[in-house]
GUDREN-951767 format. One record per atom (N, C-alpha, C): y, z, x. Coordinates in steps of 0.2 Angstrom, whole numbers, padded with zeros to 4 digits, always signed. Layout:
N
YZX;...
REM end
This chain:
67
-0289+0037-0166;-0294+0036-0171;-0294+0043-0175;-0294+0048-0172;-0294+0055-0176;-0287+0058-0175;-0282+0054-0177;-0275+0057-0176;-0273+0062-0181;-0277+0063-0186;-0275+0068-0191;-0272+0065-0198;-0270+0059-0198;-0268+0056-0204;-0273+0051-0207;-0274+0051-0213;-0279+0046-0216;-0274+0041-0219;-0276+0035-0217;-0272+0029-0219;-0275+0026-0226;-0272+0020-0228;-0275+0017-0234;-0282+0014-0233;-0283+0011-0227;-0290+0009-0226;-0295+0014-0226;-0294+0020-0223;-0299+0025-0223;-0300+0027-0231;-0295+0028-0234;-0295+0030-0241;-0299+0025-0245;-0298+0019-0244;-0302+0013-0248;-0309+0014-0246;-0311+0015-0240;-0318+0015-0238;-0321+0021-0241;-0318+0027-0241;-0320+0033-0244;-0322+0032-0252;-0317+0028-0255;-0318+0027-0262;-0323+0022-0264;-0325+0017-0259;-0330+0013-0260;-0337+0017-0259;-0337+0021-0254;-0343+0025-0253;-0345+0030-0259;-0340+0033-0262;-0340+0037-0268;-0343+0033-0274;-0340+0027-0275;-0342+0023-0280;-0349+0021-0280;-0351+0019-0274;-0358+0017-0273;-0363+0023-0274;-0361+0029-0272;-0365+0035-0272;-0366+0037-0279;-0360+0038-0283;-0360+0041-0290;-0360+0036-0295;-0358+0030-0294;-0358+0025-0300;-0351+0026-0303;-0349+0020-0307;-0343+0020-0310;-0343+0025-0316;-0348+0026-0319;-0349+0030-0325;-0348+0037-0324;-0350+0039-0318;-0350+0047-0316;-0343+0049-0313;-0339+0044-0311;-0332+0046-0308;-0328+0050-0312;-0327+0049-0319;-0323+0053-0323;-0325+0060-0323;-0332+0061-0324;-0335+0068-0325;-0334+0071-0318;-0335+0068-0312;-0334+0071-0306;-0327+0073-0305;-0322+0069-0307;-0315+0071-0306;-0313+0077-0310;-0316+0077-0316;-0315+0083-0321;-0318+0089-0318;-0324+0089-0316;-0327+0095-0313;-0323+0097-0306;-0321+0092-0302;-0317+0094-0296;-0310+0097-0298;-0307+0095-0303;-0301+0098-0305;-0302+0105-0308;-0307+0106-0312;-0308+0112-0315;-0310+0117-0309;-0313+0115-0304;-0315+0119-0299;-0309+0122-0295;-0305+0117-0294;-0298+0118-0290;-0294+0123-0294;-0294+0122-0301;-0290+0126-0305;-0292+0133-0305;-0299+0134-0305;-0302+0140-0305;-0301+0144-0299;-0301+0140-0293;-0300+0143-0287;-0293+0146-0286;-0288+0142-0288;-0281+0144-0288;-0280+0150-0292;-0283+0150-0298;-0282+0156-0303;-0285+0163-0299;-0290+0162-0296;-0293+0168-0292;-0289+0171-0287;-0285+0166-0284;-0280+0169-0279;-0274+0172-0282;-0272+0169-0288;-0266+0172-0291;-0267+0178-0295;-0274+0180-0296;-0275+0186-0299;-0276+0185-0307;-0275+0179-0310;-0276+0178-0317;-0283+0179-0318;-0285+0182-0324;-0292+0182-0326;-0293+0176-0331;-0299+0174-0331;-0300+0168-0336;-0301+0171-0343;-0298+0168-0348;-0298+0170-0355;-0305+0168-0358;-0309+0172-0361;-0315+0170-0364;-0314+0165-0370;-0318+0160-0370;-0318+0155-0375;-0318+0158-0382;-0314+0155-0387;-0314+0158-0394;-0321+0156-0397;-0323+0160-0401;-0330+0158-0405;-0329+0151-0408;-0335+0148-0408;-0335+0141-0412;-0334+0142-0419;-0331+0137-0422;-0330+0137-0430;-0336+0135-0433;-0341+0133-0430;-0347+0131-0434;-0351+0137-0435;-0354+0138-0441;-0358+0143-0443;-0365+0143-0440;-0368+0148-0438;-0375+0148-0436;-0380+0146-0441;-0385+0143-0440;-0390+0141-0445;-0394+0147-0447;-0396+0148-0453;-0400+0153-0455;-0407+0152-0454;-0411+0155-0450;-0418+0154-0448;-0422+0154-0454;-0421+0159-0459;-0425+0160-0465;-0425+0154-0470;-0419+0149-0469;-0419+0144-0474;-0422+0138-0471;-0425+0138-0465;-0428+0132-0462;-0435+0130-0466;-0436+0124-0468;-0442+0122-0472;-0447+0120-0467;
REM end
């Protein structure tokens, strides 16, 4: 029962449970977040520092011009 390998049946049951808990619409967001977390974890062990995000190209609105 707990032999150390996960078979196709077990993976299918886990997928169904995750689908029920989070819903089909949330699965892509969940996968993206998990992937980014793993990537960040790997970078922390490799010693790479995260590069800061470049400033956005949109201009900030001028509060004096608000009507």
